N, C-alpha and C positions, 0 to 999 in steps of 0.2 A: 083711120087707117094710117094716114101720113104721120100723125102725131105718135102713134105706136111705133112706127118704123124709126122716127127720129129719136125717140126715147131709147129704143133698143141700141141704136148706133152710139148714143151717148154713153150708156152703161158699158157697152163692149169696149169703147175707147178708154174708159176709166180702168177697166180690168186689165187691159193690155198695158197701160201706163204703169200700173202697180206691179205687174210682172217684170217689166223692164227695169223699174226702180230697184227691184230686189234681185238684180243681176249685175255682176261686174267685180272689180277689184277695189277694195277699200283699205285705207291705212291710217294708223295712228303712229306717227313718227316718234312722239314723246315716249310711248310705251314699247315701241318696236314691234307692233302687231300688224298683221296683214290678214284680211278676210277675202277669200275667193268665194263667190256666191253665184248660184244659178237655181233659184227656187222653182222655176217653171218646169225644169226637167233635171233628173239626176244624171248629169252627163260629165261631171267634173272628175278628172283623174287626180288622185292624191300622190304628190311626189314622195318617193321612198316607201310607199305601201303598195301591196298587191291589189288593193281595193281600186277597181277601175271606174266605178261610178258612184257618185254621191252628190248631194246638193251643194256641197261646198266644204271648205275647211278654214280654220282659224289657226294661224301659227305665229309664234313670236319668240323673242330672245328668252323670255322668262317662262312662258307657259307651255312650251313644246307645241304639239299639234292637237287640235280638236276637230273631229270630223263630223259634219252635219249629215246624219243618217236618215232623219225622218222630219217631214214637215207635218206638224200636228194640226195647226190651224193657219190659215192665210186669209187675210181680209184687206184687200186693197193694198195699202202701203205699209202693212205690218204683218209679221208672221211669228208664230211660236214654233220653234224647232227643237229637236232633240239632238244633242251633240255628245260624242264619246271621245275620251282621251285616246290617243294613239297607242298607249300602253294597255288600254282595255280595263283599267282599274277604277275608272270614274266616268259617270255620265250625268248630264243635267240638261234642263230646259233653258233655252235662251230666247228672249223676246227681241226681235229685230224691228226697228221702226225707222222708216225713211224720213229724212229731212231734206231741205232744199239742196244741200251740198254734201250729203253722205248718209250714213246709217248710225243710229244709236243702238248699241248692243247692251241689253240689260240681263244680268244673271237673275233668274227667277228663284223665289223662295230664299232660303238661308244658305244656299250653296255658293261657293266661290271657285273660280278657276285659280288653281294654285300652281306654283312652280318654284324653282330655285334660281336665285341670282347671287353669284359669288358663292358664299357659304351660308347665305340666309334663305330661309323658307318664306316666300312672299305670296300675298294674295293680290290678284288684279282688282281694280276698283269695281264696285257693283255695276256701275254704268260707264260705258266707254263710247266715245264718239270716234267714228272712223270716216275719214274724208274720202270721197270718190277719187280714185286714181286710175287713169287710163290714157 
């Protein structure tokens, strides 16, 4: 019985650590991108939009704003989420994986987050590292 209780406590602590790891503000200064995230609850308000609750949003100088509307899968320190562009014309899946000092965001399949920089149409890299910022 004691072994069962200790095992349960261990697995619960792992689950809580994973949820805390997938929460916070993350930045990539080089690309000018910021990710606000709270995958445990959809309680984040998106600035400039009437949407009061979501799981987070990604915004940047190039890509505009992408809102995380759905958590499709979550397993410890990684999650598959569905994000939509603030203009509503594009949506895609993003894989978020926690590292020791931030989050790696990977665009799933052949989709890319695109935007305009100056007069050029650009795509963000398929995989982006965002450092924890708080």
